[in-house]
MARMI-984269 format. One line per field, with one value per residue (C-alpha): x, y, z; residue in three letters; residue number from 1. Coordinates in nm, 3 decimals. Layout:
BEGIN
x	(X,...);
y	(Y,...);
z	(Z,...);
resn	(Ala,...);
resi	(NUM,...);
// end
This chain:
BEGIN
x	(0.000,0.132,0.078,0.023,0.324,0.258,0.378,0.493,0.248,0.120,0.186,0.319,0.636,0.720,0.678,0.964,0.867,0.826,1.039,0.874,0.934,0.938,0.575,0.458,0.134,0.184,0.543,0.656,0.362,0.430,0.794,0.698,0.457,0.712,0.948,0.672,0.578,0.938,1.010,0.678,0.768,1.130,1.277,1.593,1.462,1.133,1.061,0.743,0.631,0.616,0.336,0.165,0.309,0.501,0.729,1.116,1.136,1.294,1.405,1.684,1.780,2.051,2.210,2.068,2.303,2.616,2.769,2.780,2.850,3.032,2.977,2.612,2.670,2.454,2.310,1.960,1.851,1.567,1.646,1.432,1.478,1.790,2.011,2.299,2.569,2.861,2.877,3.213,3.269,3.372,3.063,2.988,2.715,2.525,2.186,1.897,1.535,1.257,0.931,0.753,0.881,0.823,0.984,1.223,1.597,1.847,2.206,2.223,2.540,2.577,2.857,3.038,3.074,2.825,2.793,2.443,2.292,1.967,1.776,1.731,1.403,1.476,1.544,1.916,2.108,2.359,2.628,2.774,2.966,2.888,3.069,3.003,2.670,2.564,2.593,2.390,2.109,2.084,2.092,1.812,1.583,1.692,1.579,1.224,1.200,1.329,1.060,1.298,1.306,1.603,1.461,1.529,1.897,1.852,1.919,1.617,1.644,1.628,1.327,1.146,1.213,1.060,0.759,0.516,0.621,0.590,0.243,0.138,0.284,0.096,-0.230,-0.155,-0.104,0.190,0.237,0.387,0.349,0.265,-0.029,0.023,-0.156,-0.189,-0.283,-0.640);
y	(-0.001,0.340,0.603,0.966,1.171,1.417,1.763,2.084,2.233,1.898,1.884,1.520,1.652,1.858,1.600,1.401,1.043,0.762,0.448,0.125,-0.237,-0.555,-0.613,-0.282,-0.360,-0.442,-0.327,-0.547,-0.430,-0.067,-0.107,-0.284,-0.003,0.262,0.105,0.105,0.466,0.583,0.418,0.541,0.896,0.870,0.924,0.775,0.792,0.803,0.846,0.725,1.086,1.145,0.886,1.025,0.788,0.946,0.654,0.626,0.441,0.534,0.355,0.447,0.316,0.549,0.301,0.469,0.768,0.547,0.675,1.027,0.933,0.589,0.569,0.513,0.174,-0.083,0.163,0.006,-0.016,0.002,0.211,0.171,0.369,0.535,0.762,0.955,0.949,1.129,1.408,1.510,1.886,1.921,2.029,2.041,2.235,2.032,2.060,1.872,1.809,1.634,1.453,1.661,1.982,1.925,2.164,2.307,2.234,2.421,2.391,2.256,2.240,1.909,1.711,1.478,1.183,1.025,0.721,0.583,0.320,0.160,-0.167,-0.319,-0.482,-0.800,-0.589,-0.667,-0.381,-0.204,0.058,0.195,0.489,0.673,0.946,1.185,1.178,0.857,1.050,1.338,1.107,0.939,1.273,1.404,1.104,1.110,1.478,1.363,1.145,1.439,1.675,1.869,1.962,2.062,2.413,2.454,2.484,2.776,3.135,3.361,3.553,3.229,3.111,3.442,3.402,3.060,3.151,3.181,2.845,2.678,2.824,2.681,2.336,2.344,2.398,2.120,2.372,2.193,1.959,1.623,1.280,1.120,1.159,1.406,1.471,1.820,1.923,1.995);
z	(0.002,-0.090,0.186,0.119,0.216,0.498,0.392,0.561,0.799,0.942,1.321,1.309,1.136,1.440,1.716,1.865,1.771,2.022,2.054,1.955,2.040,1.830,1.900,1.749,1.566,1.194,1.195,0.906,0.699,0.783,0.676,0.355,0.279,0.358,0.105,-0.153,-0.072,-0.092,-0.425,-0.571,-0.465,-0.608,-0.261,-0.113,0.249,0.428,0.802,0.980,1.063,0.687,0.665,0.976,1.238,1.519,1.578,1.562,1.228,0.897,0.583,0.351,0.005,-0.123,-0.361,-0.672,-0.602,-0.574,-0.898,-0.767,-0.403,-0.381,-0.004,-0.083,-0.250,-0.086,0.173,0.208,0.566,0.817,1.119,1.440,1.763,1.614,1.823,1.671,1.932,1.773,1.527,1.390,1.410,1.046,0.842,0.473,0.287,0.019,-0.142,0.008,-0.078,0.102,0.002,0.276,0.122,-0.248,-0.491,-0.228,-0.247,-0.039,0.079,0.434,0.651,0.833,1.004,0.771,1.008,1.246,1.470,1.502,1.726,1.605,1.567,1.224,1.105,1.307,1.618,1.612,1.770,1.544,1.602,1.282,1.148,0.833,0.639,0.354,0.180,0.360,0.695,0.538,0.422,0.765,0.951,0.726,0.807,1.176,1.193,1.098,1.405,1.614,1.480,1.261,0.889,0.678,0.648,1.020,0.937,0.700,0.793,0.875,0.549,0.343,0.552,0.481,0.107,0.118,0.326,0.031,-0.109,0.230,0.272,-0.066,0.029,0.364,0.171,-0.078,-0.360,-0.511,-0.804,-0.727,-0.877,-0.538,-0.302,-0.018,0.309,0.458,0.813,0.701);
resn	(Met,Ile,Tyr,Pro,Val,Val,Val,Tyr,Gly,His,Pro,Val,Leu,Arg,Lys,Val,Ala,Glu,Asp,Ile,Asp,Lys,Asp,Tyr,Lys,Asp,Leu,Asp,Thr,Ile,Ile,Glu,Asn,Met,Trp,Glu,Thr,Met,Tyr,His,Ser,Asp,Gly,Ile,Gly,Leu,Ala,Ala,Pro,Gln,Ile,Gly,Lys,Ser,Ile,Arg,Leu,Phe,Val,Ile,Asp,Ala,Asp,Pro,Leu,Lys,Asp,Glu,Phe,Pro,Glu,Leu,Lys,Gly,Leu,Lys,Gln,Val,Phe,Ile,Asn,Ala,Lys,Ile,Glu,Leu,Leu,Glu,Ser,Lys,Glu,Glu,Ser,Leu,Ser,Glu,Gly,Cys,Leu,Ser,Leu,Pro,Thr,Ile,Arg,Glu,Asp,Val,Lys,Arg,Pro,Thr,Lys,Ile,Arg,Ile,Thr,Tyr,Phe,Asp,Gln,Asn,Phe,Gln,Lys,Lys,Val,Glu,Glu,Tyr,Glu,Gly,Phe,Ala,Ala,Arg,Val,Ile,Gln,His,Glu,Tyr,Asp,His,Ile,Glu,Gly,Lys,Leu,Phe,Ile,Asp,Tyr,Leu,Asn,Pro,Leu,Lys,Lys,Arg,Ile,Leu,Lys,Gly,Arg,Leu,Thr,Lys,Ile,Ser,Lys,Gly,Asp,Val,Glu,Val,Lys,Tyr,Lys,Ile,Lys,Thr,Ala,Lys);
resi	(1,2,3,4,5,6,7,8,9,10,11,12,13,14,15,16,17,18,19,20,21,22,23,24,25,26,27,28,29,30,31,32,33,34,35,36,37,38,39,40,41,42,43,44,45,46,47,48,49,50,51,52,53,54,55,56,57,58,59,60,61,62,63,64,65,66,67,68,69,70,71,72,73,74,75,76,77,78,79,80,81,82,83,84,85,86,87,88,89,90,91,92,93,94,95,96,97,98,99,100,101,102,103,104,105,106,107,108,109,110,111,112,113,114,115,116,117,118,119,120,121,122,123,124,125,126,127,128,129,130,131,132,133,134,135,136,137,138,139,140,141,142,143,144,145,146,147,148,149,150,151,152,153,154,155,156,157,158,159,160,161,162,163,164,165,166,167,168,169,170,171,172,173,174,175,176,177,178,179,180,181,182,183,184);
// end
């Protein structure tokens, strides 16, 4: 089942999501549907708040970008109850987009190296380090379960410039090839 993607303005995108356990109702089905929704929307990541569920779950398949960013080769993973423990102080600014902020792309400064603790789909605990664009993609999805969006990292002037477009997105006045869900 393909879920509609929750867009800017919906309160679920601003909530800190809740941890879940392995007995969370229909978890495997939710994950399967998140993959389907992400692929249908041409995304490389999708977090549960983006489908209206305030739980600490996100999926990433960044392998399609491996030619441009070799560190993304084979990066296909389910992240449950993730916690980023270490952020390297070195930061890099690169362009980001988001299914919940369609038509908006902006440069965002993020740390280039992270360590993340999470559970995979089988609830096996993992502690892994990622660098470069892989670290960026994970941080972007992680932000969703922390109630943050990439526009939160922009300077106030840039946010003011985007205000009209954000208002249109929040009203559903945006053209995308996937179904969206607004706050109304």
